[in-house]
C-alpha positions as CSV (number, residue, x, y, z in Angstrom):
1,M,-0.1,0.3,0.0
2,F,2.7,2.4,1.1
3,N,4.8,1.6,-2.4
4,A,1.7,2.4,-4.4
5,V,1.3,5.5,-2.5
6,I,4.8,6.6,-3.3
7,E,4.4,5.6,-7.1
8,F,1.1,7.7,-7.4
9,L,2.9,10.9,-6.0
10,Q,6.0,10.2,-8.5
11,S,3.5,10.4,-11.0
12,T,2.0,13.6,-10.1
13,G,3.0,16.8,-11.5
14,F,4.6,18.3,-8.5
15,V,7.4,16.0,-8.6
16,A,8.2,16.7,-12.1
17,I,7.7,20.7,-12.3
18,T,11.1,22.2,-13.2
19,W,11.7,25.9,-11.9
20,Q,11.3,27.1,-15.8
21,Q,7.6,25.4,-15.9
22,L,6.9,27.7,-12.4
23,V,8.5,30.6,-14.3
24,M,6.3,30.3,-17.5
25,M,2.9,29.6,-15.2
26,G,3.8,33.1,-13.2
27,I,3.9,34.8,-16.2
28,A,0.8,33.4,-17.5
29,F,-0.9,34.2,-13.9
30,V,0.1,38.0,-14.5
31,F,-1.0,38.1,-18.2
32,L,-4.8,36.7,-16.5
33,Y,-4.3,39.6,-14.1
34,L,-3.7,42.2,-16.4
35,A,-6.8,40.7,-18.3
36,I,-9.1,40.0,-15.9
37,K,-8.3,43.1,-13.6
38,K,-7.1,45.6,-15.5
39,G,-9.1,44.9,-18.6
40,F,-6.1,45.0,-21.0
41,E,-7.6,43.2,-24.4
42,P,-8.8,40.3,-22.4
43,L,-10.6,38.5,-25.3
44,L,-6.7,37.7,-26.4
45,L,-4.8,37.5,-23.2
46,V,-7.3,35.3,-21.7
47,P,-7.0,32.4,-23.9
48,I,-3.4,33.0,-24.5
49,A,-2.6,33.0,-21.0
50,F,-4.8,30.0,-20.3
51,G,-2.7,28.1,-23.2
52,M,0.4,29.0,-21.7
53,L,-0.9,27.6,-18.1
54,L,-1.8,24.4,-20.0
55,T,1.3,23.8,-22.1
56,N,3.5,24.1,-19.0
57,L,1.6,21.7,-16.9
58,P,4.5,19.1,-16.3
59,L,3.5,15.3,-17.6
60,A,0.2,16.8,-19.3
61,D,1.8,16.6,-22.6
62,M,-0.6,18.9,-24.4
63,M,1.5,19.8,-27.1
64,N,2.6,16.1,-27.7
65,P,2.6,15.5,-31.5
66,G,2.1,11.7,-31.0
67,K,4.8,10.4,-32.9
68,D,4.7,6.4,-33.9
69,G,1.0,6.2,-34.0
70,Q,0.3,7.3,-30.8
71,V,-2.4,10.1,-30.5
72,G,-0.9,13.8,-30.0
73,G,-2.2,16.3,-27.2
74,L,-5.1,18.7,-27.6
75,L,-3.3,21.7,-27.9
76,Y,-1.1,20.1,-30.9
77,Y,-4.1,19.7,-33.0
78,M,-5.5,23.0,-32.1
79,Y,-2.2,24.4,-33.1
80,Q,-2.2,22.8,-36.8
81,G,-4.8,25.9,-37.6
82,V,-1.7,28.0,-36.8
83,K,0.9,26.3,-38.4
84,L,-0.8,25.6,-41.7
85,G,-1.9,29.4,-41.8
86,I,-5.5,29.1,-41.5
87,F,-6.3,30.9,-38.2
88,P,-5.1,34.0,-39.3
89,P,-6.7,34.9,-42.5
90,L,-10.2,33.9,-40.6
91,I,-9.5,36.6,-37.9
92,F,-8.9,39.1,-41.2
93,L,-12.1,38.1,-42.4
94,G,-13.7,38.8,-39.0
95,V,-12.0,41.9,-38.7
96,G,-13.1,43.0,-42.5
97,A,-17.1,42.5,-41.2
98,M,-16.5,44.7,-38.4
99,T,-14.4,47.6,-40.1
100,D,-15.7,50.4,-41.8
101,F,-13.3,51.7,-44.4
102,G,-15.6,54.5,-45.1
103,P,-13.0,56.9,-43.3
104,L,-9.9,55.9,-45.2
105,I,-12.4,56.3,-48.8
106,A,-13.5,59.6,-47.8
107,N,-9.8,60.5,-47.1
108,P,-7.2,58.6,-48.9
109,K,-4.5,61.0,-47.6
110,S,-4.9,58.5,-44.9
111,L,-2.8,55.6,-46.9
112,L,0.5,57.3,-46.2
113,L,0.0,57.6,-42.5
114,G,-0.6,54.0,-42.8
115,A,2.1,53.4,-44.6
116,A,4.5,55.6,-42.2
117,A,3.8,53.5,-39.1
118,Q,5.2,50.3,-41.2
119,F,8.5,52.3,-41.0
120,G,9.2,50.6,-37.7
121,I,9.0,47.2,-38.7
122,F,12.0,47.6,-41.4
123,I,14.0,49.3,-38.7
124,T,13.7,46.8,-36.6
125,F,14.6,44.2,-39.3
126,I,17.6,46.2,-39.7
127,G,18.2,46.0,-35.7
128,A,17.6,42.5,-35.6
129,I,20.2,41.9,-38.3
130,A,22.7,43.9,-36.8
131,S,22.4,42.1,-33.4
132,G,23.7,39.0,-34.6
133,I,21.6,37.1,-33.0
134,F,18.8,36.2,-35.7
135,N,19.2,35.1,-39.4
136,A,17.2,37.2,-41.8
137,Q,13.6,35.1,-41.8
138,E,13.9,35.9,-38.1
139,A,14.6,39.1,-38.1
140,A,11.7,39.5,-40.6
141,S,9.4,37.9,-38.4
142,I,10.2,39.8,-35.1
143,A,10.1,43.2,-37.0
144,I,6.5,42.6,-38.4
145,I,5.6,43.1,-34.3
146,G,6.0,46.9,-35.3
147,G,2.6,46.4,-37.2
148,A,0.8,46.1,-33.9
149,D,-1.2,43.2,-36.0
150,G,-1.1,40.1,-33.9
151,P,-2.7,37.7,-36.7
152,T,-0.2,39.1,-39.1
153,A,2.6,38.4,-37.0
154,I,1.6,34.7,-36.5
155,F,1.2,34.5,-40.4
156,L,4.2,35.8,-41.1
157,T,6.2,33.8,-38.4
158,S,4.5,30.5,-38.9
159,K,6.0,30.7,-42.5
160,L,9.2,32.1,-41.8
161,A,10.7,31.1,-38.1
162,P,8.0,28.7,-36.6
163,H,10.4,28.0,-33.7
164,L,9.9,31.5,-32.2
165,L,6.0,31.6,-32.8
166,G,5.5,31.8,-28.7
167,P,7.5,34.9,-28.1
168,I,6.9,36.8,-31.1
169,A,3.3,36.2,-30.7
170,V,3.3,37.0,-27.0
171,A,5.1,40.4,-27.3
172,A,2.7,41.4,-30.4
173,Y,-0.6,40.8,-28.4
174,S,1.1,42.2,-25.2
175,Y,2.2,45.1,-27.2
176,M,-1.4,45.7,-28.5
177,A,-3.1,45.1,-25.5
178,L,-0.7,47.8,-23.9
179,V,-1.4,50.5,-27.0
180,P,-3.3,53.1,-24.7
181,I,0.2,53.0,-22.4
182,I,2.8,53.2,-24.7
183,Q,1.5,55.6,-27.4
184,P,0.6,58.4,-25.5
185,P,4.2,59.1,-24.1
186,I,5.4,59.1,-27.8
187,M,2.9,60.9,-29.2
188,K,3.0,63.8,-26.6
189,A,6.7,64.0,-27.1
190,L,6.4,64.5,-30.7
191,T,3.7,67.3,-31.2
192,T,2.8,70.6,-29.4
193,K,-0.2,71.6,-27.1
194,E,-1.3,73.7,-30.2
195,E,-1.2,70.8,-32.9
196,R,-2.8,68.4,-30.3
197,M,-5.8,70.3,-30.4
198,I,-6.4,70.9,-33.9
199,K,-10.4,70.2,-34.9
200,M,-10.6,68.4,-38.1
201,E,-13.4,69.1,-40.7
202,Q,-16.2,66.7,-40.9
203,L,-15.3,63.9,-43.4
204,R,-17.4,63.6,-46.5
205,P,-20.2,61.2,-46.9
206,V,-19.1,57.7,-48.8
207,S,-21.7,56.5,-51.2
208,K,-22.7,53.0,-50.7
209,M,-21.2,51.9,-54.6
210,E,-17.5,53.3,-53.4
211,K,-18.0,50.9,-50.0
212,I,-18.7,48.2,-52.5
213,V,-16.4,48.7,-55.1
214,F,-13.3,49.4,-52.6
215,P,-12.9,45.7,-50.9
216,I,-12.8,44.1,-54.8
217,F,-10.5,46.8,-56.1
218,V,-8.1,46.2,-53.0
219,A,-8.4,42.7,-52.9
220,V,-6.9,42.3,-56.6
221,F,-4.7,45.3,-56.7
222,V,-2.6,44.2,-53.8
223,S,-2.8,40.5,-54.3
224,M,-1.3,41.1,-58.1
225,I,1.3,43.6,-56.4
226,V,2.3,41.3,-53.5
227,P,1.0,37.8,-54.3
228,P,2.1,36.4,-50.7
229,A,0.0,38.8,-49.0
230,A,-3.3,37.4,-50.7
231,P,-4.5,35.2,-48.0
232,L,-4.7,38.2,-45.3
233,V,-6.2,41.0,-47.5
234,G,-8.3,38.6,-49.5
235,M,-10.0,37.6,-46.5
236,L,-10.2,41.0,-45.1
237,M,-11.9,42.4,-48.2
238,L,-14.2,39.6,-48.4
239,G,-15.4,40.0,-44.7
240,N,-15.6,43.9,-45.8
241,L,-17.7,42.9,-48.7
242,F,-20.3,40.9,-46.5
243,R,-20.7,44.1,-44.7
244,E,-21.1,46.6,-46.9
245,S,-23.0,44.6,-49.8
246,G,-26.0,44.6,-47.8
247,V,-27.3,41.1,-49.4
248,V,-25.8,38.9,-46.5
249,P,-26.3,39.6,-43.5
250,R,-26.2,36.4,-42.1
251,L,-22.4,35.8,-43.4
252,S,-21.6,39.2,-42.1
253,D,-23.0,38.5,-38.5
254,T,-21.4,35.1,-38.2
255,S,-18.3,36.5,-39.3
256,Q,-18.4,39.3,-37.0
257,N,-19.7,37.2,-33.8
258,A,-19.8,33.5,-33.7
259,M,-17.0,32.5,-36.1
260,M,-14.5,35.4,-35.0
261,N,-15.3,34.2,-31.4
262,I,-14.5,30.6,-32.2
263,V,-11.3,31.2,-33.9
264,V,-10.0,33.5,-31.1
265,I,-10.5,30.9,-28.8
266,F,-8.4,28.2,-31.0
267,L,-5.9,31.0,-32.1
268,G,-5.6,32.3,-28.4
269,V,-5.1,28.7,-27.0
270,S,-2.6,27.5,-29.7
271,V,-0.6,30.6,-29.4
272,G,-0.1,30.2,-25.6
273,A,0.6,26.6,-26.2
274,T,3.6,27.6,-28.3
275,T,5.1,29.2,-25.0
276,T,6.7,26.1,-23.6
277,A,9.3,26.7,-20.9
278,E,12.4,25.4,-23.0
279,K,11.7,27.0,-25.9
280,F,10.5,30.6,-23.9
281,I,13.1,31.0,-21.2
282,N,16.1,32.2,-23.1
283,L,18.2,35.4,-24.5
284,Q,16.4,35.2,-28.0
285,T,13.0,35.9,-26.4
286,I,14.4,38.9,-24.2
287,A,15.8,39.9,-27.3
288,I,12.4,39.8,-29.1
289,V,10.9,41.5,-26.6
290,I,13.0,44.5,-26.4
291,L,13.2,44.7,-30.4
292,G,9.7,44.3,-30.5
293,I,8.7,47.6,-28.3
294,V,11.5,49.2,-30.5
295,A,9.1,48.3,-33.7
296,F,6.1,49.5,-31.7
297,G,7.5,52.7,-30.9
298,F,9.1,53.7,-34.0
299,G,5.7,53.0,-35.9
300,T,3.9,54.9,-33.6
301,A,6.6,57.8,-34.1
302,A,7.0,57.5,-37.7
303,G,3.0,57.9,-38.2
304,V,2.8,60.9,-35.6
305,V,5.9,62.7,-37.5
306,L,4.4,62.0,-40.8
307,G,1.3,63.7,-39.5
308,K,3.1,66.8,-38.5
309,V,4.4,67.1,-41.8
310,M,0.8,66.9,-43.4
311,C,-0.5,69.2,-40.6
312,K,2.3,71.7,-41.8
313,L,1.3,71.1,-45.7
314,S,-2.2,71.2,-45.0
315,G,-2.1,74.7,-43.4
316,G,-2.7,73.1,-39.9
317,K,-5.9,71.1,-40.9
318,I,-4.4,68.1,-40.4
319,N,-4.1,67.0,-36.3
320,P,-0.8,64.9,-36.1
321,L,-2.2,62.8,-33.6
322,I,-4.1,60.7,-36.2
323,G,-0.9,59.2,-37.2
324,S,-0.1,57.3,-34.4
325,A,-3.0,55.1,-35.4
326,G,-1.4,54.0,-38.5
327,V,-0.1,51.0,-36.6
328,S,-3.4,48.2,-37.2
329,A,-4.2,47.6,-33.6
330,V,-8.0,48.5,-34.6
331,P,-9.8,50.2,-33.2
332,M,-7.7,50.8,-30.2
333,A,-5.2,52.9,-31.6
334,A,-7.8,55.3,-33.4
335,R,-9.7,55.6,-29.7
336,V,-5.8,56.3,-28.2
337,S,-5.6,59.1,-30.7
338,Q,-9.1,60.4,-29.7
339,V,-8.4,60.0,-26.1
340,V,-5.3,62.1,-26.3
341,G,-7.1,64.8,-28.7
342,Q,-9.9,65.3,-26.3
343,K,-7.7,66.1,-23.0
344,E,-6.4,68.7,-24.9
345,N,-9.5,70.0,-26.5
346,P,-12.7,68.4,-24.8
347,S,-14.8,69.3,-28.1
348,N,-12.4,67.7,-30.2
349,F,-13.7,64.2,-32.1
350,L,-10.6,62.6,-33.9
351,L,-11.9,59.1,-33.8
352,M,-13.6,58.9,-37.2
353,H,-10.7,60.8,-38.6
354,A,-8.2,58.2,-37.0
355,M,-10.0,55.2,-38.2
356,G,-8.6,56.2,-41.9
357,P,-4.8,55.5,-40.9
358,N,-6.1,52.6,-38.2
359,V,-7.5,50.7,-41.5
360,A,-5.0,51.4,-43.7
361,G,-2.6,50.2,-40.9
362,V,-4.1,46.9,-41.2
363,I,-3.7,46.7,-45.1
364,G,-0.5,48.0,-44.9
365,S,0.8,45.4,-42.1
366,A,-0.7,42.7,-44.2
367,V,1.5,44.1,-47.5
368,A,4.7,44.4,-45.3
369,A,4.0,40.7,-44.4
370,G,3.9,40.0,-48.4
371,I,6.8,41.7,-49.0
372,L,8.7,40.0,-46.4
373,L,7.4,36.6,-47.3
374,T,8.5,37.1,-51.0
375,L,11.9,38.2,-49.9
376,F,12.7,35.3,-47.5
377,Q,10.8,32.3,-47.7
């Protein structure tokens, strides 16, 4: 009887647990705290954190690939949606169905601000290469964090550097969740009080025909120029066409709600499951976290700087704050522009103006990913 008890105790995770697994479980608890207590992107951080927790439970083998005819772990099979590039485009389908491209169509100059915010991607790529720690494929995957687009980061990394998927995805989604904290100091440092107080004229009305033609045109045009971006841009524009056509309300509703929620669960848990202790706790992960914040900061700054230039050229009609929304954290980055602007001028309403660069940033990050895939795949 005593031996049976000893054998049982030795078979438990309490005996097999390592300090690295304890550290990873601690990080998971921190993410859960930030998501539940602080409200930082709970729809993303809760499944990611719990996936991180499950994959680091000793002896649970949740990511076991099941070799030699054995059945693998649950999370391993869920992860195939990430590995095969299925989940990120489906997320883009839902984002497209939820997004109004009207502000971008009404103000095409917003495309420039969305493009400028991708500057952080290429600066960070150079920095990652210069560090000597990463090769070109790894550097490209890290650099895409600067687009502040989790699905795009996952899509690119799964193709170029799948072994870095865990730390890159966690860094990308963490910085997306921290947009309201990271961006305002950069925005304020690069603008004057007078610039932040600028009120912009109301955008022109956009016709239904324009909204229908836009996703079709962009899907074809962008995919012809950068074919590897077609899965992301194509699904983004299909979702938007569901929304704007007005003839498939059930498909639009499903894309925005049921499908989106299901895919977010699978994607989040799968991403968290890649953060096993042996892959996560190393020098590369620390470098990725540092380079990720550099990418995000440069992207935000580049958008604001171009916003200042456009402000000067327009005779003070453009508020530079909307440039920070060029990163593709939709719609959070646009809300940050609104909040910062309204603090300086309570009668200021920048949200719709900021949505133009914001949705342009979604397209821009997908195009940047396509360019990097073309160059390094």
